[in-house]
C-alpha positions as CSV (number, residue, x, y, z in Angstrom):
1,M,20.2,78.6,19.3
2,Q,20.1,79.6,23.0
3,S,22.8,77.0,23.8
4,Q,25.0,78.3,20.9
5,Q,24.6,81.9,22.3
6,T,25.5,80.6,25.8
7,Q,28.5,78.7,24.5
8,S,29.7,81.8,22.5
9,S,29.3,84.0,25.6
10,Q,31.3,81.5,27.6
11,N,34.0,81.4,25.0
12,N,34.1,85.2,25.0
13,D,34.4,85.3,28.8
14,S,37.2,82.8,28.7
15,E,39.1,84.7,26.0
16,A,38.6,88.0,28.0
17,A,39.9,86.3,31.2
18,R,42.9,85.1,29.2
19,Q,43.6,88.6,28.0
20,E,43.3,89.9,31.5
21,S,46.1,87.5,32.6
22,A,48.0,87.1,29.3
23,S,51.4,86.5,30.8
24,S,50.1,84.5,33.7
25,S,49.9,81.0,32.1
26,S,53.6,81.0,31.5
27,S,54.4,82.3,35.0
28,S,56.8,80.8,37.4
29,K,56.0,80.4,41.1
30,P,56.2,83.4,43.4
31,D,58.7,83.1,46.2
32,F,57.8,85.8,48.8
33,K,59.8,85.7,52.0
34,L,59.3,87.6,55.3
35,R,61.6,90.6,55.5
36,F,60.2,92.9,58.2
37,V,57.8,92.7,61.1
38,L,56.3,96.0,62.2
39,S,54.7,96.5,65.6
40,G,52.8,99.4,67.1
41,H,49.1,98.9,66.8
42,K,47.2,98.0,70.0
43,S,44.1,96.4,68.5
44,S,43.3,94.5,65.3
45,V,44.7,96.0,62.1
46,S,41.8,96.4,59.7
47,S,43.4,98.1,56.6
48,L,46.7,98.5,54.9
49,K,47.4,100.6,51.8
50,F,50.6,101.6,50.0
51,S,50.7,105.2,48.7
52,P,50.6,105.5,44.9
53,D,54.3,106.1,44.6
54,G,55.1,103.3,47.1
55,S,57.0,105.5,49.5
56,L,54.6,105.1,52.4
57,L,52.5,102.3,53.9
58,A,49.5,103.3,55.9
59,S,47.9,101.0,58.5
60,A,44.8,101.5,60.5
61,G,42.7,99.6,63.0
62,A,40.4,99.2,65.9
63,D,42.8,101.3,68.1
64,K,41.4,104.4,66.3
65,L,44.9,105.1,64.9
66,I,46.6,105.5,61.5
67,K,50.3,104.7,61.4
68,L,52.6,105.7,58.6
69,W,55.6,103.5,57.7
70,N,58.3,103.7,55.1
71,G,56.9,101.7,52.1
72,T,60.0,99.5,51.6
73,T,62.0,99.4,54.9
74,G,59.0,99.4,57.2
75,E,60.6,102.2,59.3
76,F,57.9,103.9,61.5
77,I,57.2,107.5,60.6
78,Q,54.2,108.9,62.4
79,T,50.8,108.2,64.1
80,L,47.7,110.1,63.0
81,Q,44.9,110.3,65.6
82,G,41.5,112.0,65.6
83,H,38.9,109.3,65.2
84,T,36.9,108.5,68.4
85,E,36.1,104.9,67.3
86,G,37.9,102.2,65.4
87,I,38.9,102.6,61.8
88,S,37.7,100.0,59.2
89,D,39.3,101.3,56.0
90,I,41.7,103.8,54.5
91,A,42.3,105.0,50.9
92,W,45.0,107.1,49.2
93,A,44.3,110.0,46.8
94,T,45.8,109.3,43.4
95,D,48.6,111.9,43.9
96,G,49.4,110.6,47.4
97,E,48.8,114.0,49.0
98,Y,45.7,112.9,51.0
99,L,44.6,109.9,52.9
100,A,40.9,109.1,53.7
101,S,39.8,107.0,56.7
102,A,36.4,105.4,57.4
103,S,35.4,104.9,61.1
104,D,32.9,103.5,63.4
105,D,32.4,107.1,64.7
106,K,30.3,107.5,61.5
107,T,32.7,109.9,59.9
108,I,35.3,110.0,57.1
109,K,38.4,112.0,57.8
110,I,40.7,113.5,55.2
111,W,44.4,113.7,56.2
112,S,47.0,115.9,54.5
113,M,50.3,114.2,54.1
114,E,52.0,117.6,53.8
115,E,50.7,118.7,57.1
116,R,50.4,115.2,58.6
117,S,47.1,116.2,60.1
118,E,43.4,116.0,59.6
119,I,42.0,118.7,57.3
120,K,38.4,117.7,56.8
121,T,35.7,115.5,58.3
122,L,32.8,114.2,56.2
123,V,29.6,113.7,58.2
124,G,26.4,112.1,56.9
125,H,26.5,108.4,57.4
126,T,24.1,107.4,60.2
127,N,26.0,104.3,61.2
128,F,29.5,102.8,61.1
129,V,31.4,103.8,57.9
130,F,33.1,100.6,56.7
131,C,34.7,101.3,53.4
132,V,36.1,104.2,51.3
133,N,37.9,104.9,48.0
134,Y,38.9,107.8,45.8
135,N,38.2,108.3,42.1
136,L,41.0,108.8,39.6
137,H,41.0,112.6,39.9
138,S,40.7,112.5,43.7
139,N,37.9,115.0,43.6
140,L,35.3,112.4,44.6
141,L,35.2,109.8,47.3
142,V,32.9,106.8,47.6
143,S,31.9,105.3,50.9
144,G,29.7,102.6,52.3
145,G,28.6,101.6,55.7
146,F,26.3,99.9,58.1
147,D,23.5,102.4,57.2
148,E,23.3,100.3,54.0
149,T,24.0,103.3,51.8
150,V,26.7,104.1,49.3
151,R,27.6,107.8,49.2
152,I,29.5,109.7,46.6
153,W,31.2,112.8,48.1
154,D,32.3,116.1,46.6
155,I,35.5,116.4,48.7
156,A,36.0,120.1,48.0
157,R,32.5,120.9,49.4
158,G,32.6,118.2,52.0
159,K,29.1,117.2,50.9
160,P,27.5,114.1,49.4
161,L,26.6,114.4,45.7
162,K,24.7,111.1,45.8
163,V,23.2,109.0,48.6
164,L,22.3,105.6,47.1
165,P,20.0,103.2,49.0
166,A,22.3,100.5,47.7
167,H,21.8,97.4,49.7
168,S,19.6,95.7,52.4
169,D,22.5,95.0,54.7
170,P,25.8,96.7,55.7
171,V,27.9,97.7,52.7
172,T,31.4,96.0,53.0
173,A,33.3,97.5,50.0
174,V,33.1,100.3,47.4
175,S,35.4,101.3,44.6
176,F,35.6,103.3,41.4
177,N,36.7,101.8,38.1
178,H,39.9,103.2,36.5
179,D,38.3,106.2,34.9
180,G,35.8,107.0,37.6
181,T,32.7,106.4,35.5
182,L,31.5,103.3,37.5
183,V,31.3,102.4,41.1
184,V,31.1,98.8,42.4
185,S,29.7,97.9,45.8
186,C,29.1,94.8,47.8
187,A,27.3,94.0,51.0
188,M,26.4,91.4,53.6
189,D,23.2,90.8,51.5
190,G,25.4,88.9,49.1
191,L,24.9,91.3,46.2
192,I,27.5,93.0,44.0
193,R,26.2,96.1,42.3
194,I,27.6,98.3,39.5
195,W,26.5,101.9,39.5
196,D,26.8,104.8,37.1
197,A,28.9,107.2,39.1
198,E,27.3,110.4,37.6
199,S,23.6,109.4,37.7
200,G,23.7,107.0,40.6
201,Q,21.7,104.5,38.5
202,C,22.2,100.8,39.3
203,L,23.4,99.3,36.0
204,K,23.9,95.7,37.1
205,T,23.4,93.3,40.1
206,L,25.6,90.2,40.4
207,V,24.7,87.4,42.8
208,D,26.0,83.9,43.2
209,D,23.5,81.1,43.4
210,D,24.3,80.4,47.1
211,N,24.2,84.1,47.9
212,P,27.1,84.1,50.5
213,I,28.0,87.3,52.3
214,C,30.2,89.4,50.1
215,S,33.2,90.8,52.0
216,H,35.1,92.7,49.4
217,V,35.0,93.7,45.7
218,K,37.2,95.7,43.4
219,F,37.7,96.2,39.6
220,T,40.5,94.6,37.8
221,P,43.2,97.1,36.6
222,N,41.5,97.3,33.1
223,S,38.0,97.5,34.7
224,R,36.7,94.7,32.6
225,F,36.1,92.3,35.5
226,V,35.5,92.6,39.3
227,L,37.2,90.4,41.9
228,A,34.9,89.5,44.8
229,S,35.7,87.8,48.1
230,T,32.8,86.0,49.8
231,Q,32.3,84.3,53.2
232,D,32.1,80.8,51.7
233,S,35.9,80.7,51.4
234,T,35.8,81.6,47.8
235,I,37.1,84.4,45.6
236,R,35.4,85.0,42.3
237,L,36.4,86.9,39.1
238,W,33.2,88.2,37.5
239,N,32.6,89.5,34.0
240,Y,30.1,92.0,35.1
241,Q,29.0,92.8,31.5
242,T,27.8,89.2,31.0
243,S,27.0,88.7,34.7
244,R,29.1,85.5,34.6
245,C,31.7,84.2,37.0
246,V,34.7,83.2,34.9
247,K,37.2,82.2,37.6
248,T,37.0,80.9,41.2
249,Y,39.9,80.7,43.7
250,T,39.7,78.4,46.8
251,G,42.0,77.0,49.4
252,H,41.9,79.7,52.0
253,M,39.5,80.0,54.9
254,N,37.0,82.9,55.0
255,R,33.7,82.4,56.9
256,T,33.5,85.3,59.4
257,Y,35.5,88.4,58.5
258,C,35.7,90.8,55.6
259,I,39.1,89.9,54.0
260,P,40.1,91.6,50.8
261,A,41.9,90.0,47.8
262,C,44.5,91.9,45.8
263,F,46.1,91.6,42.4
264,V,49.8,91.0,42.3
265,T,51.8,91.6,39.1
266,T,55.5,90.6,39.1
267,P,58.0,89.6,36.4
268,K,56.9,86.0,37.2
269,G,53.3,86.6,36.3
270,K,49.9,87.7,37.5
271,F,48.5,86.5,40.8
272,I,45.8,86.9,43.4
273,V,46.7,87.2,47.1
274,S,44.3,87.1,50.1
275,G,44.5,86.7,53.8
276,S,42.8,83.9,55.6
277,E,41.3,82.9,58.9
278,D,43.8,80.1,59.3
279,H,46.5,82.9,59.9
280,K,48.1,82.5,56.5
281,L,48.2,84.3,53.1
282,Y,47.4,82.5,49.9
283,I,48.7,83.3,46.5
284,W,47.0,82.0,43.4
285,D,47.9,82.0,39.7
286,L,45.4,84.4,38.2
287,Q,44.9,82.2,35.1
288,T,45.2,78.6,36.3
289,R,43.6,79.3,39.8
290,Q,46.3,77.1,41.5
291,V,47.6,78.0,44.9
292,L,51.2,78.7,44.2
293,Q,52.4,79.9,47.6
294,V,51.2,80.0,51.2
295,L,52.8,82.5,53.6
296,E,52.9,81.5,57.3
297,G,53.9,83.5,60.3
298,H,50.9,85.5,61.6
299,R,49.3,84.3,64.8
300,D,45.7,85.3,64.0
301,T,43.4,86.0,61.1
302,V,45.1,87.9,58.4
303,L,42.5,90.7,57.9
304,A,44.5,93.2,55.8
305,V,46.6,92.8,52.7
306,A,48.2,95.4,50.4
307,V,50.5,95.1,47.3
308,H,53.2,97.6,46.5
309,P,52.6,99.5,43.3
310,F,55.8,98.5,41.6
311,R,58.0,96.4,43.9
312,N,57.5,92.7,44.5
313,L,56.3,93.4,48.0
314,I,53.2,92.4,49.9
315,A,52.1,93.8,53.2
316,S,49.8,91.9,55.6
317,A,48.4,92.4,59.1
318,G,46.8,90.4,61.8
319,M,44.0,90.6,64.3
320,E,44.0,90.7,68.1
321,K,46.4,87.9,68.9
322,D,48.9,89.2,66.4
323,L,48.8,93.0,65.8
324,T,51.9,92.9,63.5
325,V,52.3,94.3,60.0
326,R,54.5,92.0,57.9
327,L,56.4,92.9,54.7
328,W,57.0,90.0,52.3
329,F,59.5,90.4,49.4
330,D,60.0,88.3,46.2
331,E,63.4,89.4,45.0
């Protein structure tokens, strides 16, 4: 009976994964080509994010700076400065009017795109702030850091609503699901946790048998799965409701740094893209898990990757020996 239930659960997982990537199995290969190389950062670029309407690309890094670029031409627009230490992560509000940044100076800053200036600083973390993300309505922010907490902030009041003693090691990624009811976090303790955003209750803990450091985690667009990058050079797609890993993606190199993976949807199909410590980007078919394309050109670890919201465009950025932001198009 137990084996039948297990088999049924596995079948359900497989069917759900197929639904998540319905068009993927008939996909053709992506063909991304380098179009623009953007220079300006003076230290490792740690985070890249396209604005929700795709008009802007924001980059941030260890040089304490945020740079704004045209989201399709790569033309430099402006530099935002105010942090006193390096920036690890940035996140856009849903309407694109605000940008949040998480820094080693233990603060989160909110930047107005209308004024192109800092309008608020959130203080509360007791160590480096490593990750940050908005909810759907952009009234809440979730952050995580080296103080091992996850904090949910009321942005209007500039105060934390919840301080969750979430992990036993630095928190490396946090994100809301599509409707803002759940938060997912991961940490160097190897755990992935799902939280009720309103109550702060931990609903689920996911952990792989080998318990590698978890670098990054995010919900799939339909919020039925989470995609997790771990420092055993593996990316895993988890059905968090059944606590089961349904897909694994390998081929890249990730042993040392927190490298995110992103979803790519083009007319050719659905894919996963990630940077790598061998200076390349890898693109997998979401359904078959095959590596379909490897992008070469960076001269150091590709630490940051972002996908344009509606154009077939990937942005990537490199560490100390590179410092460039590269825009790759599949026309």
